[in-house]
C-alpha positions, -999 to 999 in steps of 0.1 A, spaced: -36 47 125 -19 69 151 -3 38 167 10 28 133 26 62 126 40 63 162 57 29 160 70 32 125 85 66 132 102 52 163 116 22 144 129 44 115 147 68 137 161 40 159 174 23 128 191 55 116 210 59 149 219 22 150 231 23 114 257 49 123 269 26 151 269 -4 127 291 15 102 315 24 130 320 -13 136 319 -28 101 337 1 84 363 27 96 340 56 104 305 62 117 296 78 84 269 99 100 266 121 68 260 90 47 235 76 72 215 108 72 217 110 34 204 74 31 175 81 54 165 113 35 167 96 1 144 69 14 119 95 26 122 115 -7 115 83 -27 83 79 -7 72 114 -19 81 105 -54 60 73 -52 30 92 -39 34 119 -66 35 92 -93 7 70 -79 -11 88 -51 -35 66 -30 -71 74 -33 -94 82 -3 -100 54 21 -68 35 14 -64 27 51 -64 -10 43 -30 -5 26 -14 4 59 -11 -32 70 12 -42 42 33 -11 47 38 -20 84 50 -55 74 73 -40 47 89 -17 72 97 -46 95 110 -68 67 131 -39 54 148 -35 88 155 -73 90 168 -73 54 191 -43 63 205 -64 92 213 -92 68 229 -67 44 251 -53 72 262 -88 80 268 -102 45 274 -74 20 313 -74 17 314 -35 16 347 -18 24 348 18 11 386 18 15 388 -5 -15 367 16 -38 396 23 -62 410 -12 -60 379 -32 -66 352 -19 -90 327 -43 -73 329 -21 -42 310 6 -60 282 -19 -67 283 -30 -31 281 6 -19 252 13 -42 234 -19 -32 239 -13 5 226 23 3 196 11 -17 189 -16 8 193 6 39 170 32 24 141 8 22 129 11 59 127 49 54 110 46 21 82 24 35 80 45 67 76 76 45 49 59 25 29 50 56 31 85 70 21 101 37 -8 76 34 -19 86 69 -20 123 60 -39 116 28 -63 93 44 -71 114 74 -63 151 65 -86 163 92 -64 146 118 -31 160 105 -23 176 139 -26 143 157 -7 124 130 21 150 133 22 146 171 23 108 168 52 110 143 71 135 165 66 114 196 77 82 179 107 98 163 118 112 196 115 78 212 134 62 183 164 86 188 164 83 226 160 45 229 193 34 213 212 59 235 200 40 266 199 4 252 233 4 236 248 1 270 230 -32 274 227 -47 239 248 -47 208 237 -28 177 229 -60 157 204 -71 184 188 -37 186 184 -35 149 166 -68 150 145 -55 179 136 -24 158 117 -46 134 91 -55 161 74 -21 169 58 -17 134 40 -50 139 24 -41 172 -7 -24 156 -14 -56 137 -15 -79 168 -48 -90 183 -64 -65 207 -84 -78 237 -107 -48 237 -117 -45 201 -151 -30 209 -134 0 225 -112 8 196 -116 42 181 -127 46 145 -92 57 135 -78 25 150 -104 0 138 -85 -9 106 -58 -22 130 -80 -41 154 -79 -79 156 -84 -93 121 -74 -128 109 -59 -115 76 -38 -88 93 -26 -113 120 -16 -137 93 1 -109 74 21 -99 106 30 -135 115 58 -139 90 79 -109 98 71 -114 135 85 -149 134 115 -137 115 122 -109 140 118 -133 170 140 -158 153 167 -132 147 166 -124 184 171 -160 194 204 -174 206 206 -195 174 209 -162 154 237 -147 174 260 -150 143 236 -130 123 234 -102 149 272 -101 155 284 -74 131 318 -84 117 345 -57 116 365 -51 85 390 -78 78 418 -52 80 409 -42 116 430 -52 145 402 -74 160 400 -95 128 437 -101 129 437 -110 167 410 -136 162 434 -155 139 460 -158 167 461 -190 188 455 -188 225 438 -155 221 409 -144 244 385 -115 235 363 -101 262 337 -73 259 346 -46 284 319 -21 277 295 -8 250 275 24 245 271 52 221 309 59 222 317 24 208 323 -12 217 354 -17 239 370 -52 238 400 -65 258 422 -88 237 446 -110 257 471 -130 237 508 -141 241 514 -131 205 506 -94 205 535 -70 202 536 -33 196 569 -15 192 563 17 172 593 40 173 617 13 186 654 21 186 678 -1 167 698 -2 199 672 -25 215 682 -62 210 661 -80 236 628 -98 230 597 -76 228 574 -78 258 538 -91 251 509 -67 256 472 -69 259 451 -46 237 420 -25 243 401 -20 210 373 4 202 349 -8 175 375 -35 166 405 -12 161 423 19 175 443 -3 198 456 9 231 482 -15 245 487 -25 282 523 -36 289 531 -58 319 551 -41 346 587 -53 351 624 -46 342 620 -60 307 592 -37 298 611 -7 313 642 -15 292 621 -18 261 601 14 267 633 33 274 645 26 239 615 41 220 608 75 206 583 79 234 611 78 259 633 103 241 613 132 255 611 116 289 649 124 292 643 161 285 658 177 306 684 154 321 662 144 351 631 123 356 600 143 347 580 152 378 546 155 361 535 138 328 503 140 310 499 110 286 472 117 260 467 82 245 444 80 215 461 48 202 492 32 214 502 31 251 540 35 249 539 69 264 527 55 298 552 27 298 580 51 289 570 76 316 569 49 342 603 36 330 618 71 333 607 74 369 581 101 365 568 112 399 532 119 387 515 104 356 480 113 344 464 93 316 438 107 292 416 89 267 384 102 251 365 70 260 359 67 298 360 29 297 394 29 281 407 56 304 396 37 335 414 6 323 446 26 316 444 41 351 438 8 368 465 -11 349 493 15 354 481 27 388 478 63 377 452 90 377 430 93 346 403 113 329 383 112 297 359 132 276 370 166 262 407 172 264 404 210 261 382 211 291 408 191 311 436 214 301 417 246 310 405 233 344 436 217 358 461 238 378 489 213 372 521 222 353 535 194 333 572 187 325 560 166 296 527 162 276 529 131 253 503 129 225 503 94 212 482 89 181 494 62 157 461 61 138 441 31 126 456 -2 117 450 5 80 468 36 68 444 64 57 414 48 74 411 78 97 408 103 67 371 111 76 378 115 114 372 148 130 402 152 153 411 183 173 443 170 189 466 186 163 450 220 157 470 251 165 445 259 192 450 225 208 487 226 207 487 261 222 465 249 250 490 221 257 520 245 256 503 267 282 501 239 307 539 232 306 565 241 331 592 265 318 614 236 307 586 214 296 578 200 261 549 186 241 557 154 222 535 142 194 540 105 183 528 95 148 533 70 121 558 79 94 541 86 60 553 94 26 550 116 6 556 139 35 525 158 45 515 147 80 547 159 96 547 191 76 512 199 89 522 190 124 553 213 122 533 242 107 505 238 133 531 238 161 547 270 147 513 286 145 506 277 181 539 292 193 532 324 173 498 324 190 515 324 224 539 352 213 571 331 210 597 355 193 616 327 176 592 297 172 615 277 150 640 274 179 614 254 199 609 226 174 627 192 169 615 163 148 630 128 150 621 95 133 627 58 134 620 34 106 582 36 110 575 65 133 581 102 140 582 123 172 576 160 171 591 177 202 578 213 209 594 231 239 576 259 258 609 278 257 640 271 235 660 242 252 693 251 268 708 218 260 701 215 223 733 196 215 727 172 243 692 164 229 706 157 194 734 136 210 708 115 229 688 110 198 719 99 179 729 75 207 694 59 205 699 57 167 670 80 157 674 101 126 669 138 127 641 152 106 641 188 117 661 212 140 668 247 130 700 251 111 708 214 118 737 196 101 722 175 71 746 148 81 724 140 111 696 129 88 691 96 70 719 78 89 703 48 106 670 43 88 682 52 53 659 62 24 672 68 -11 673 104 0 665 123 32 630 132 19 616 144 51 647 164 61 648 181 27 611 190 27 612 204 62 642 225 53 623 239 23 593 247 45 616 263 71 631 286 44 597 295 31 585 303 66 615 326 73 610 344 39 573 349 47 564 327 18 547 299 37 513 304 20 530 300 -14 547 268 -2 514 253 10 496 262 -23 523 245 -43 527 214 -21 516 181 -35 495 173 -5 477 196 20 502 206 47 488 240 60 483 243 97 449 232 109 425 250 132 395 240 152 374 251 123 389 225 99 401 196 122 407 168 97 443 157 100 438 127 78 425 148 49 455 156 27 443 152 -8 443 182 -32 419 178 -61 440 202 -82 471 179 -78 453 146 -82 472 137 -114 505 147 -99 499 126 -68 490 96 -90 523 99 -109 543 106 -77 530 73 -61 540 52 -91 506 51 -108 490 32 -79 454 43 -78 447 25 -44 468 52 -27 442 77 -36 416 56 -18 432 65 15 416 99 12 381 104 26 372 127 -3 370 96 -26 341 81 -6 324 116 -3 328 122 -41 314 87 -50 284 89 -27 277 126 -36 276 116 -73 252 88 -64 230 110 -43 228 136 -71 219 110 -96 193 93 -74 178 127 -65 175 136 -102 157 104 -110 133 108 -81 125 144 -92 121 135 -129 99 104 -125 67 122 -115 72 145 -145 79 117 -169 54 92 -157 23 111 -146 -7 94 -130 -42 106 -141 -31 141 -148 2 157 -157 21 172 -128 32 208 -135 49 221 -103 57 258 -101 95 262 -107 100 288 -80 82 267 -55 102 236 -63 134 255 -61 123 270 -28 117 235 -13 151 224 -26 168 254 -9 149 248 23 159 211 24 196 219 16 198 247 42 182 226 69 206 197 66 237 220 62 226 237 95 220 203 112 254 189 101 271 222 112 259 216 147 267 179 145 304 188 139 303 215 166 288 189 190 315 164 181 341 189 193 322 201 224 310 168 236 341 148 227 323 120 208 305 118 174 279 93 186 267 114 215 267 144 192 246 125 166 219 116 191 217 150 207 217 169 174 192 146 157 169 145 187 172 183 194 166 193 158 137 169 155 119 182 186 127 219 180 118 220 143 86 201 150 76 227 175 85 254 150 62 237 125 34 236 150 39 273 157 38 282 120 1 275 117 -8 312 115 18 321 89 -1 331 57 11 331 21 23 367 24 45 357 54 65 329 37 94 352 28 96 365 64 94 329 77 124 319 56 143 351 67 136 343 103 148 307 98 180 320 83 185 344 112 176 317 136 204 296 122 229 324 117 229 339 152 235 306 171 259 293 145 279 326 145 280 324 183 292 288 181 320 298 157 331 327 179 330 307 211 341 273 197 373 270 219 358 289 248 329 265 252 351 234 247 372 245 277 342 245 300 328 217 322 306 190 307 272 203 318 280 238 304 290 222 270 259 200 268 235 228 278 252 252 254 250 227 225 213 218 233 203 254 237 218 264 203 201 234 187 167 242 201 168 279 191 181 271 156 158 241 151 127 260 161 134 288 136 143 263 108 110 246 114 89 277 106 89 280 68 84 244 56 49 237 68 33 270 56 51 267 23 37 233 18 2 245 28 1 276 6 22 269 -24 12 233 -32 -25 228 -23 -30 195 -42 -19 162 -26 3 151 -55 21 185 -55 26 182 -18 42 148 -23 64 162 -50 75 191 -28 83 166 0 104 146 -25 123 178 -36 129 188 0 142 153 8 164 150 -23 181 183 -15 186 174 21 202 141 11 226 157 -13 234 184 13 241 159 40 268 142 19 281 174 5 285 188 40 313 163 47 333 175 17 326 212 26 338 206 62 370 189 51 379 212 22 367 246 36 359 241 73 329 246 96 326 282 85 321 268 50 290 249 63 278 281 80 281 302 48 265 274 26 236 270 50 230 307 52 231 311 14 205 284 10 181 302 33 188 335 15 179 319 -18 148 302 -2 136 336 11 137 352 -23 121 322 -40 93 320 -14 85 357 -19 83 352 -56 63 320 -54 38 334 -30 28 363 -52 -7 358 -69 -5 347 -105 -20 368 -132 -55 358 -141 -45 342 -175 -17 322 -159 -39 312 -130 -66 299 -154 -39 279 -173 -26 264 -141 
């Protein structure tokens, strides 16, 4: 029995981590909040099942089918990842996508449902061994989180998902020493029926791992990703460079690939070919061949405009390449003396350094900026976004916050400039937010006239924001060079409107006019009123709310629909649409799971105490809001969401389990204090994280990792204190325990999905406040629920 719990827990948690990696490949985001919500709904459904039809004593023989079902559910989920044509970006275009989303979530929750069934059955069958069962579950879950972190460097996610179907079958295999098996393990000893039962999923799992099933294990990226397009080009070679928690990096070599964002109309030569480095099938970084043709091409792009500021080759250039690659080619063409390349992924960064023969670094940008002693003449931030517009709406990105821009400006020489290269988007919101964040960064540094530092230019498809450390002495020369390269002016303080909309003409100079309105509002001190009235969100962003792709305003949804010509698919570019749809689904599923045991009772009606149920709901919501808070913090500090997911999940799992073990002496009278201690245990590390968010990000990697893990362990231990004693004292009967488990899981699932919307709409401090509020409510409810009932009510109960 302990072996069954151990291996099932390991497989379930491994599948959860791998599902996030699979979503990063097949979709446009890792969707960690959705993965966690799917897992918790599956576990909650297992509690509902037990509450509706609890197994009687001695039901150990039912463990074998559950082990088989866990294995089959994981294999079915792999098939679903491969063959369900889900693309959440098309939710508003194709109504069938909602059905695909619902079906996929249901399918992916099955491994967790059967795993929860088995664990619950183990507790009910052997209540006297609950401590050992708990330890087996903890050890297996820890292994399940850690194993993918190591194995993803060797095997792809599809192969590891197929391999995750094998551990649940191990307790069913023949044992050579059957006579020595303990009484707890005898139901799993060699038995012809069990071996026959395990044979089918075992053969399926082994077949899925064979070379013949490589097509099944190969997760296909979205048809709109760059990799899918590249595969359609003749004479194209695709080679896997590296793979790990950070993503799969592919090198695409083709004579047909061209990338010319921000190209001047003055360039009339053929475009040079380029190789492409892709992360999870998209986010291309282009490698241009060295030579005079590439230099002439690069010198006529928006990336090169800043390389001629001032009128001399820049001595030191920092190229921050998220996507693109033009900044490195332009700096080399301009004759820069020293070039340093940065990319978050170390595999991409090393390739950039080797190709261009420059120094490179990776990881956390804020740490690099704080530790370097260099002064740069130019810092180029190149971020063109995903291949599909709006696909990065859910991405947590700290490049464009006011704190980040201020850190870049501090590393400039007196005449230096920061240039941000982005895609041109209408209606104007992205450039307005960049402009306002840059002004906020300059004000943060004490610039007396921040608007004099800013210039904004555009080509037909791109924009370049140029932010000087000090107002440029040769302002007119800069405008003249931009005009000579046939770039339109979008913003310069008190600029001539005739400089806008000359070469890449719209019906009207939309961007110039909107930036002029924002400038006037800023000078009047009415910027906040402007942002409130804007069609899309354009307010400056901070490290507490780092979602540059999130621009939708729910209050202006109807106006945006009309402004975009009644095209509903434009609204699908916003990440809030996916969050809203999945949140509605989670609330509906949670309501069904909580109502079923009340509507369809087994043997005896279930009458849970209202205060107790609400307390478990509050505990579940608070725990997940706290966990997702630290997941977002870790994404910033560690520089990667995949690494943050593994460390946060594993840390909370271990720490909260230790807290549960330490809660054995907490009596019914101490439940309120346990909840209060949990709230304090979350509040203190979380408040410290908010206060030191930028400070820790600027430190070396070991300091950031240790700080993150330390806060998780402290918070997780405290958050693990109230649940077990509340389950022990408030709900003594097995069915009531299962119902409380279901309530806790449902609230956790809803909170995990709601956390994405809270983080985007309010910020990380919104998660902090919501989590703290949940524990405050839980504290009051636990105090109320733990009071002895009056004799009459006790007799009725």
